[in-house]
PARODO-566236 format. One line per 3 residues: their letters; for each residue x, y, z of N, C-alpha, C. Coordinates in steps of 0.1 Angstrom, whole numbers. Layout:
N
a> X:Y:Z:X:Y:Z:X:Y:Z ~ ...
This chain:
299
xxx> 1752:2469:-1375:1744:2457:-1372:1735:2454:-1379 ~ 1731:2443:-1380:1718:2438:-1387:1709:2437:-1379 ~ 1700:2450:-1379:1689:2457:-1373:1677:2443:-1374
xxx> 1677:2435:-1384:1668:2421:-1384:1674:2411:-1378 ~ 1687:2409:-1377:1689:2399:-1368:1686:2403:-1354 ~ 1687:2413:-1353:1689:2421:-1334:1668:2418:-1331
xxx> 1665:2421:-1342:1647:2416:-1339:1644:2402:-1338 ~ 1651:2394:-1343:1651:2377:-1342:1655:2376:-1332 ~ 1669:2378:-1325:1673:2378:-1311:1664:2384:-1303
xxx> 1656:2393:-1301:1646:2394:-1295:1634:2387:-1293 ~ 1628:2383:-1304:1620:2375:-1301:1625:2359:-1298 ~ 1637:2352:-1300:1642:2345:-1292:1640:2342:-1277
xxx> 1645:2355:-1271:1644:2357:-1261:1631:2355:-1253 ~ 1623:2365:-1261:1612:2362:-1255:1603:2349:-1255 ~ 1607:2343:-1269:1600:2332:-1268:1605:2318:-1261
xxx> 1614:2320:-1258:1624:2312:-1245:1631:2304:-1254 ~ 1632:2300:-1269:1637:2291:-1274:1635:2293:-1290 ~ 1646:2286:-1297:1646:2292:-1309:1638:2286:-1317
xxx> 1630:2273:-1317:1620:2266:-1323:1608:2271:-1320 ~ 1603:2277:-1304:1598:2287:-1302:1592:2299:-1314 ~ 1605:2307:-1309:1606:2320:-1315:1604:2318:-1337
xxx> 1609:2305:-1337:1607:2307:-1356:1594:2301:-1359 ~ 1587:2294:-1349:1572:2295:-1352:1564:2305:-1352 ~ 1567:2314:-1341:1565:2327:-1338:1564:2335:-1352
xxx> 1578:2337:-1357:1583:2344:-1369:1580:2342:-1381 ~ 1573:2329:-1380:1571:2322:-1393:1581:2320:-1399 ~ 1596:2315:-1399:1607:2316:-1403:1609:2299:-1404
xxx> 1622:2292:-1412:1623:2281:-1409:1635:2283:-1397 ~ 1639:2270:-1387:1645:2267:-1377:1659:2274:-1379 ~ 1659:2262:-1396:1676:2266:-1394:1681:2280:-1398
xxx> 1672:2285:-1404:1676:2304:-1408:1676:2310:-1393 ~ 1669:2308:-1390:1667:2317:-1374:1680:2313:-1368 ~ 1686:2303:-1370:1694:2300:-1357:1707:2305:-1369
xxx> 1711:2305:-1380:1719:2307:-1385:1720:2325:-1385 ~ 1707:2333:-1386:1708:2348:-1384:1716:2351:-1368 ~ 1713:2340:-1359:1717:2342:-1346:1731:2342:-1346
xxx> 1736:2330:-1353:1751:2328:-1354:1760:2339:-1361 ~ 1754:2348:-1372:1759:2355:-1379:1762:2369:-1369 ~ 1748:2371:-1362:1750:2383:-1352:1760:2381:-1346
xxx> 1762:2368:-1337:1770:2366:-1326:1784:2369:-1332 ~ 1788:2365:-1344:1801:2368:-1350:1804:2377:-1354 ~ 1792:2387:-1359:1795:2403:-1361:1800:2411:-1348
xxx> 1791:2407:-1335:1792:2409:-1323:1806:2408:-1319 ~ 1812:2393:-1321:1824:2390:-1314:1823:2383:-1299 ~ 1807:2381:-1297:1804:2380:-1282:1793:2365:-1288
xxx> 1798:2360:-1274:1785:2347:-1274:1770:2353:-1268 ~ 1760:2355:-1274:1746:2361:-1270:1734:2350:-1259 ~ 1736:2338:-1271:1728:2327:-1260:1733:2318:-1256
xxx> 1731:2311:-1250:1739:2292:-1244:1729:2283:-1250 ~ 1728:2278:-1256:1719:2266:-1265:1721:2254:-1256 ~ 1708:2248:-1251:1707:2231:-1244:1692:2227:-1250
xxx> 1694:2216:-1248:1684:2208:-1251:1667:2212:-1244 ~ 1670:2220:-1233:1659:2228:-1224:1656:2240:-1231 ~ 1662:2245:-1242:1661:2258:-1247:1673:2266:-1248
xxx> 1674:2278:-1247:1683:2287:-1245:1681:2300:-1229 ~ 1695:2302:-1228:1696:2308:-1218:1705:2321:-1221 ~ 1706:2334:-1215:1713:2344:-1223:1725:2342:-1213
xxx> 1735:2349:-1222:1747:2354:-1218:1748:2367:-1208 ~ 1758:2370:-1202:1758:2384:-1195:1757:2394:-1211 ~ 1767:2389:-1220:1768:2399:-1231:1754:2401:-1236
xxx> 1747:2390:-1241:1732:2387:-1244:1724:2391:-1234 ~ 1722:2394:-1222:1714:2403:-1216:1717:2418:-1217 ~ 1726:2422:-1218:1732:2437:-1223:1720:2440:-1232
xxx> 1726:2434:-1240:1722:2433:-1257:1705:2435:-1256 ~ 1697:2425:-1250:1681:2423:-1247:1677:2439:-1240 ~ 1686:2441:-1233:1678:2454:-1223:1677:2463:-1230
xxx> 1687:2467:-1242:1685:2477:-1250:1681:2476:-1260 ~ 1680:2465:-1264:1677:2464:-1281:1662:2462:-1280 ~ 1657:2456:-1264:1642:2453:-1263:1635:2465:-1264
xxx> 1640:2475:-1260:1633:2490:-1256:1635:2495:-1273 ~ 1642:2494:-1280:1644:2500:-1293:1633:2494:-1304 ~ 1631:2476:-1301:1624:2471:-1312:1611:2476:-1309
xxx> 1606:2475:-1298:1593:2481:-1291:1590:2494:-1295 ~ 1598:2502:-1295:1597:2517:-1300:1595:2516:-1315 ~ 1603:2508:-1320:1604:2508:-1334:1588:2503:-1343
xxx> 1582:2492:-1332:1571:2485:-1339:1560:2496:-1334 ~ 1559:2504:-1324:1549:2517:-1322:1548:2522:-1329 ~ 1564:2529:-1334:1561:2539:-1345:1555:2539:-1357
xxx> 1562:2526:-1362:1553:2518:-1375:1539:2520:-1372 ~ 1534:2519:-1360:1519:2516:-1360:1517:2531:-1363 ~ 1521:2540:-1352:1516:2554:-1354:1518:2562:-1372
xxx> 1528:2551:-1375:1530:2563:-1388:1519:2561:-1397 ~ 1517:2546:-1397:1509:2539:-1406:1495:2547:-1408 ~ 1489:2548:-1395:1474:2553:-1396:1476:2557:-1381
xxx> 1470:2568:-1377:1462:2574:-1360:1454:2563:-1361 ~ 1444:2555:-1369:1436:2546:-1362:1436:2535:-1363 ~ 1453:2532:-1363:1454:2514:-1366:1451:2506:-1358
xxx> 1442:2495:-1361:1438:2488:-1354:1451:2479:-1348 ~ 1450:2476:-1337:1460:2460:-1334:1455:2450:-1341 ~ 1467:2442:-1344:1464:2430:-1351:1474:2422:-1345
xxx> 1472:2409:-1347:1483:2400:-1341:1475:2387:-1334 ~ 1482:2376:-1326:1477:2369:-1320:1481:2371:-1304 ~ 1469:2362:-1298:1473:2365:-1284:1470:2350:-1274
xxx> 1483:2344:-1268:1478:2332:-1265:1476:2330:-1250 ~ 1464:2329:-1246:1459:2326:-1231:1458:2314:-1228 ~ 1461:2313:-1215:1459:2299:-1204:1445:2306:-1193
xxx> 1436:2297:-1196:1428:2298:-1185:1425:2289:-1180 ~ 1418:2286:-1164:1411:2274:-1157:1399:2271:-1167 ~ 1395:2257:-1166:1381:2253:-1169:1375:2261:-1160
xxx> 1362:2261:-1169:1349:2270:-1165:1345:2284:-1157 ~ 1356:2293:-1156:1358:2304:-1158:1351:2314:-1164 ~ 1337:2309:-1163:1329:2317:-1171:1329:2335:-1174
xxx> 1333:2340:-1159:1331:2351:-1166:1342:2357:-1176 ~ 1351:2352:-1174:1364:2355:-1186:1363:2352:-1196 ~ 1351:2341:-1199:1348:2344:-1214:1338:2354:-1218
xxx> 1329:2362:-1214:1325:2374:-1213:1336:2384:-1219 ~ 1345:2386:-1209:1357:2395:-1208:1367:2392:-1223 ~ 1367:2382:-1229:1372:2380:-1240:1364:2383:-1248
xxx> 1352:2384:-1246:1343:2385:-1262:1340:2402:-1261 ~ 1342:2404:-1253:1343:2422:-1252:1354:2426:-1256 ~ 1364:2418:-1253:1379:2420:-1258:1381:2423:-1274
xxx> 1376:2416:-1277:1376:2409:-1294:1365:2418:-1304 ~ 1357:2423:-1298:1347:2434:-1298:1356:2446:-1303 ~ 1362:2450:-1292:1371:2459:-1290:1383:2464:-1303
xxx> 1388:2451:-1302:1399:2445:-1309:1398:2437:-1319 ~ 1390:2440:-1329:1387:2426:-1340:1395:2419:-1343 ~ 1410:2426:-1344:1422:2422:-1357:1428:2411:-1344
xxx> 1427:2411:-1334:1435:2402:-1323:1429:2391:-1324 ~ 1436:2380:-1327:1431:2365:-1327:1437:2361:-1316 ~ 1428:2355:-1308:1429:2353:-1294:1429:2338:-1297
xxx> 1441:2326:-1289:1442:2310:-1285:1438:2310:-1271 ~ 1431:2302:-1269:1432:2299:-1251:1430:2283:-1251 ~ 1438:2282:-1242:1440:2270:-1236:1435:2267:-1222
xxx> 1424:2264:-1223:1416:2260:-1210:1423:2246:-1205 ~ 1426:2248:-1195:1431:2233:-1185:1433:2240:-1173 ~ 1433:2228:-1163:1436:2229:-1149:1452:2226:-1148
xxx> 1459:2221:-1157:1472:2218:-1157:1480:2232:-1157 ~ 1487:2233:-1144:1500:2248:-1144:1509:2249:-1159 ~ 1510:2255:-1168:1513:2256:-1177:1529:2264:-1175
xxx> 1538:2259:-1185:1548:2264:-1188:1545:2276:-1191 ~ 1548:2290:-1191:1541:2298:-1204:1552:2299:-1207 ~ 1565:2299:-1204:1579:2302:-1219:1575:2286:-1226
xxx> 1578:2274:-1220:1579:2262:-1232:1564:2262:-1240 ~ 1555:2267:-1232:1541:2265:-1239:1538:2275:-1249 ~ 1546:2285:-1247:1546:2298:-1256:1529:2308:-1254
xxx> 1525:2307:-1242:1518:2318:-1233:1521:2330:-1232 ~ 1512:2337:-1235:1514:2352:-1233:1511:2358:-1219 ~ 1499:2350:-1216:1494:2354:-1205:1480:2345:-1199
xxx> 1486:2345:-1183:1481:2333:-1177:1470:2337:-1172 ~ 1457:2333:-1164:1450:2333:-1156:1450:2321:-1144 ~ 1456:2329:-1137:1457:2316:-1120:1451:2323:-1111
xxx> 1440:2311:-1105:1436:2309:-1091:1442:2298:-1079 ~ 1446:2313:-1072:1450:2304:-1059:1464:2311:-1057 ~ 1472:2305:-1050:1487:2309:-1047:1499:2309:-1060
xxx> 1504:2320:-1058:1517:2318:-1074:1531:2313:-1068 ~ 1529:2301:-1076:1545:2292:-1073:1554:2291:-1075 ~ 1555:2302:-1093:1566:2304:-1097:1571:2321:-1098
xxx> 1580:2321:-1089:1582:2337:-1083:1591:2344:-1094 ~ 1594:2335:-1105:1598:2344:-1117:1592:2346:-1125 ~ 1579:2348:-1122:1571:2352:-1134:1565:2366:-1128
xxx> 1559:2373:-1135:1557:2387:-1132:1538:2383:-1129 ~ 1533:2386:-1115:1519:2382:-1114:1512:2397:-1109 ~ 1502:2399:-1116:1495:2410:-1116:1482:2404:-1107
xxx> 1480:2406:-1092:1467:2405:-1087:1453:2410:-1089 ~ 1442:2406:-1093:1435:2415:-1103:1417:2412:-1094 ~ 1418:2400:-1085:1410:2401:-1072:1407:2389:-1066
xxx> 1401:2385:-1057:1396:2375:-1054:1382:2370:-1051 ~ 1382:2354:-1048:1362:2356:-1042:1362:2344:-1036 ~ 1354:2335:-1031:1352:2324:-1025:1342:2318:-1027
xxx> 1347:2305:-1026:1337:2295:-1034:1324:2296:-1021 ~ 1313:2287:-1025:1300:2289:-1014:1296:2275:-1015 ~ 1291:2269:-1007:1285:2257:-1003:1269:2259:-1005
xxx> 1265:2251:-1015:1252:2252:-1019:1246:2237:-1021 ~ 1228:2238:-1017:1223:2226:-1020:1209:2232:-1026 ~ 1201:2222:-1030:1188:2226:-1037:1181:2224:-1022
xxx> 1167:2236:-1025:1158:2237:-1016:1150:2222:-1013 ~ 1150:2212:-1023:1146:2195:-1021:1151:2193:-1009 ~ 1167:2190:-1012:1175:2185:-1003:1175:2191:-988
xxx> 1176:2208:-986:1176:2212:-975:1157:2205:-967 ~ 1150:2204:-975:1138:2203:-969:1140:2189:-966 ~ 1145:2183:-970:1144:2164:-967:1153:2162:-953
xxx> 1166:2173:-953:1176:2166:-947:1178:2178:-936 ~ 1170:2190:-938:1169:2205:-927:1182:2211:-930 ~ 1183:2223:-927:1197:2235:-926:1205:2227:-919
xxx> 1220:2230:-923:1227:2222:-914:1229:2239:-907 ~ 1233:2239:-895:1234:2254:-886:1250:2251:-885 ~ 1258:2240:-882:1271:2243:-877:1282:2229:-889
xxx> 1291:2236:-892:1298:2226:-900:1300:2213:-896 ~ 1300:2206:-886:1299:2193:-879:1286:2189:-887 ~ 1272:2193:-887:1262:2189:-891:1264:2184:-910
xxx> 1269:2186:-914:1276:2182:-930:1280:2167:-932 ~ 1284:2163:-918:1282:2145:-922:1274:2139:-924 ~ 1261:2145:-926:1247:2140:-923:1243:2141:-936
xxx> 1253:2146:-946:1248:2153:-959:1255:2145:-972 ~ 1250:2139:-981:1259:2134:-995:1264:2149:-999 ~ 1280:2147:-1004:1284:2159:-1007:1292:2154:-1019
xxx> 1288:2168:-1028:1302:2165:-1039:1310:2173:-1041 ~ 1323:2171:-1043:1338:2180:-1042:1347:2180:-1053 ~ 1351:2190:-1056:1362:2193:-1068:1378:2189:-1063
xxx> 1381:2178:-1074:1391:2172:-1064:1397:2166:-1078 ~ 1412:2170:-1080:1419:2161:-1092:1426:2147:-1086 ~ 1421:2144:-1075:1431:2133:-1066:1419:2125:-1060
xxx> 1421:2111:-1069:1409:2105:-1061:1416:2097:-1049 ~ 1428:2094:-1041:1437:2092:-1036:1434:2100:-1020 ~ 1430:2113:-1025:1432:2122:-1008:1420:2131:-1006
xxx> 1415:2124:-992:1400:2130:-989:1400:2145:-990 ~ 1393:2150:-995:1389:2168:-994:1385:2169:-983 ~ 1386:2179:-983:1387:2189:-968:1380:2201:-969
xxx> 1369:2205:-964:1366:2221:-965:1369:2226:-954 ~ 1375:2238:-951:1377:2248:-945:1366:2259:-944 ~ 1358:2254:-933:1349:2267:-931:1347:2272:-919
xxx> 1351:2285:-923:1358:2299:-910:1364:2292:-901 ~ 1375:2285:-904:1385:2280:-892:1385:2264:-889 ~ 1371:2260:-895:1368:2244:-890:1365:2236:-903
xxx> 1375:2227:-899:1378:2218:-914:1372:2203:-909 ~ 1363:2201:-922:1353:2192:-920:1361:2184:-937 ~ 1357:2167:-933:1361:2162:-941:1346:2156:-945
xxx> 1341:2160:-959:1326:2159:-964:1327:2144:-966 ~ 1308:2140:-966:1311:2127:-969:1310:2127:-985 ~ 1318:2124:-993:1318:2123:-1004:1317:2116:-1012
xxx> 1301:2119:-1020:1294:2103:-1027:1302:2107:-1043 ~ 1306:2120:-1047:1313:2123:-1061:1321:2131:-1060 ~ 1332:2131:-1066:1345:2137:-1067:1348:2141:-1081
xxx> 1348:2155:-1085:1350:2156:-1101:1359:2171:-1098 ~ 1368:2172:-1113:1373:2184:-1114:1362:2196:-1126 ~ 1354:2190:-1126:1345:2199:-1136:1334:2204:-1127
xxx> 1336:2216:-1123:1323:2227:-1119:1310:2223:-1121 ~ 1307:2221:-1133:1296:2221:-1140:1287:2211:-1138 ~ 1296:2201:-1135:1290:2186:-1130:1287:2187:-1116
xxx> 1291:2193:-1107:1293:2196:-1095:1273:2205:-1094 ~ 1277:2215:-1100:1268:2220:-1102:1254:2217:-1103 ~ 1253:2209:-1115:1243:2200:-1118:1236:2189:-1111
xxx> 1246:2184:-1102:1240:2174:-1093:1233:2179:-1081 ~ 1239:2193:-1074:1231:2202:-1069:1219:2207:-1073 ~ 1218:2210:-1082:1208:2215:-1089:1195:2205:-1089
xxx> 1200:2193:-1086:1190:2180:-1089:1185:2174:-1079 ~ 1191:2182:-1067:1189:2174:-1054:1194:2165:-1047 ~ 1208:2159:-1055:1216:2153:-1050:1221:2152:-1039
xxx> 1230:2163:-1040:1243:2170:-1029:1244:2180:-1028 ~ 1250:2186:-1020:1258:2194:-1012:1268:2197:-1023 ~ 1276:2206:-1028:1282:2213:-1033:1291:2225:-1029
xxx> 1303:2225:-1037:1308:2236:-1032:1313:2242:-1047 ~ 1310:2254:-1051:1310:2261:-1063:1313:2275:-1063 ~ 1322:2276:-1073:1326:2289:-1075:1309:2303:-1076
xxx> 1316:2311:-1071:1302:2319:-1071:1294:2325:-1083 ~ 1303:2325:-1092:1298:2331:-1103:1287:2318:-1108 ~ 1290:2305:-1108:1281:2296:-1109:1271:2294:-1101
xxx> 1273:2298:-1090:1261:2296:-1077:1251:2312:-1081 ~ 1255:2321:-1084:1250:2330:-1079:1232:2331:-1091 ~ 1237:2329:-1100:1220:2329:-1109:1211:2319:-1101
xxx> 1214:2304:-1096:1205:2295:-1093:1200:2301:-1078 ~ 1210:2308:-1072:1204:2312:-1056:1197:2325:-1060 ~ 1198:2333:-1072:1188:2343:-1072:1174:2335:-1079
xxx> 1176:2326:-1084:1163:2322:-1090:1157:2312:-1081 ~ 1164:2309:-1070:1159:2301:-1056:1156:2284:-1059 ~ 1165:2282:-1068:1168:2270:-1072:1179:2264:-1065
xxx> 1190:2273:-1057:1200:2268:-1051:1198:2277:-1037 ~ 1205:2269:-1025:1201:2278:-1011:1219:2278:-1005 ~ 1219:2287:-1003:1238:2291:-997:1239:2285:-982
xxx> 1247:2276:-980:1246:2270:-964:1261:2275:-957 ~ 1252:2279:-945:1268:2278:-934:1271:2296:-936 ~ 1265:2302:-943:1270:2319:-944:1278:2321:-937
xxx> 1278:2316:-926:1289:2324:-910:1303:2316:-913 ~ 1301:2307:-918:1315:2299:-920:1319:2296:-931 ~ 1325:2307:-939:1327:2309:-951:1342:2300:-959
xxx> 1340:2294:-966:1353:2290:-971:1363:2302:-975 ~ 1376:2294:-977:1388:2304:-978:1381:2314:-987 ~ 1392:2322:-988:1392:2333:-1003:1404:2328:-1008
xxx> 1400:2333:-1024:1414:2323:-1038:1415:2338:-1043 ~ 1429:2339:-1042:1433:2354:-1050:1436:2343:-1063 ~ 1430:2356:-1074:1433:2354:-1087:1443:2366:-1094
xxx> 1454:2361:-1103:1463:2367:-1105:1464:2365:-1122 ~ 1468:2380:-1127:1474:2376:-1146:1490:2374:-1143 ~ 1491:2362:-1151:1508:2358:-1148:1515:2360:-1160
xxx> 1523:2367:-1163:1531:2366:-1178:1542:2365:-1175 ~ 1555:2359:-1189:1565:2360:-1182:1573:2378:-1180 ~ 1585:2372:-1178:1591:2387:-1173:1597:2390:-1178
xxx> 1591:2396:-1190:1599:2404:-1203:1597:2416:-1198 ~ 1611:2423:-1200:1611:2442:-1199:1596:2446:-1205 ~ 1595:2444:-1215:1587:2454:-1223:1579:2443:-1233
xxx> 1567:2436:-1227:1555:2432:-1229:1549:2438:-1242 ~ 1547:2431:-1253:1545:2436:-1263:1531:2443:-1261 ~ 1524:2452:-1273:1519:2462:-1272:1504:2457:-1270
xxx> 1501:2441:-1283:1493:2437:-1275:1490:2428:-1259 ~ 1498:2423:-1256:1495:2424:-1239:1496:2430:-1232 ~ 1499:2443:-1232:1498:2456:-1230:1488:2459:-1224
xxx> 1479:2459:-1236:1464:2461:-1241:1455:2451:-1235 ~ 1460:2441:-1236:1444:2430:-1226:1450:2430:-1214 ~ 1458:2435:-1209:1461:2435:-1190:1457:2447:-1190
xxx> 1454:2459:-1199:1448:2472:-1191:1433:2469:-1194 ~ 1427:2458:-1203:1414:2461:-1208:1409:2448:-1196 ~ 1416:2441:-1190:1413:2428:-1178:1408:2439:-1168
xxx> 1418:2452:-1164:1416:2460:-1155:1404:2466:-1155 ~ 1402:2470:-1167:1392:2478:-1167:1374:2471:-1172 ~ 1380:2459:-1167:1365:2451:-1171:1365:2442:-1158
xxx> 1374:2446:-1146:1368:2439:-1135:1357:2443:-1128 ~ 1352:2455:-1126:1336:2455:-1123:1328:2445:-1122 ~ 1328:2440:-1139:1319:2433:-1144:1321:2417:-1135
xxx> 1334:2417:-1134:1336:2401:-1128:1331:2400:-1116 ~ 1337:2410:-1109:1332:2418:-1093:1318:2412:-1090 ~ 1310:2417:-1101:1292:2415:-1099:1289:2400:-1101
xxx> 1295:2396:-1111:1291:2382:-1114:1297:2375:-1106 ~ 1303:2377:-1095:1309:2368:-1085:1302:2371:-1072 ~ 1291:2379:-1075:1284:2384:-1060:1272:2379:-1055
xxx> 1277:2371:-1049:1269:2359:-1041:1258:2365:-1032 ~ 1261:2376:-1022:1254:2386:-1014:1243:2392:-1024 ~ 1246:2397:-1031:1235:2404:-1043:1225:2396:-1045
xx> 1230:2380:-1051:1219:2370:-1053:1211:2363:-1039 ~ 1219:2364:-1028:1212:2359:-1019:1201:2366:-1013
């Protein structure tokens, strides 16, 4: 059996398509396709079903991948160990992050200081990217996980907080109950201008008088700091201004819902060494993220 062709086959399965695997391996697509066909002829079985949407494993392909994936990963790890006990991880890590999630920026900086030879590519978007089709190794997702085919590792959770500037509170007074917000100009996070925003405040649903909607929390924070609006902010954006007395948390007895945060990655049986290292590093760095999201310490 051609072990190099088997390695290419494993790369195709992990990338989700021949074209994506060819890009990752740095070889021409026709060359990769020919090597896979040669492997199928050598084994006298079809390993991949090809379509315009990508590739799918046949039953024989699944059996080969289950065994070959373990072997390829073991060989790569053995190669790294033999080259040097102090060998540094090298390669690329493709990540998807939600916009404005600043605590993860510090995590990535710390990760690259620890592993300087890992090149990190970040796609920062509110769009739910297809991890396989878009070639993403790990995505950070806020909210419920809708793709049950992905592996999701829950890492933490947080609640957004309603805030206003002391100037606005002095002018309009401090709201005592959720319904009092009807008298306040509000700025809400939204991607839909045709759907009214709703705030669930401790089980009481309020439709705020939204004078501004945006899918950029930095903009909402700026307008709140300017004394123009009540805004819903992630805790890591609100904590500093609250600590500095530039923002005041509103209705603490009526908290907004809790948002779970997951690290999501494709269901490979054997994630790469770089992906496993990143996942473990994230887990070890979580106390720093929790402190950044601690509104109680800032209030």
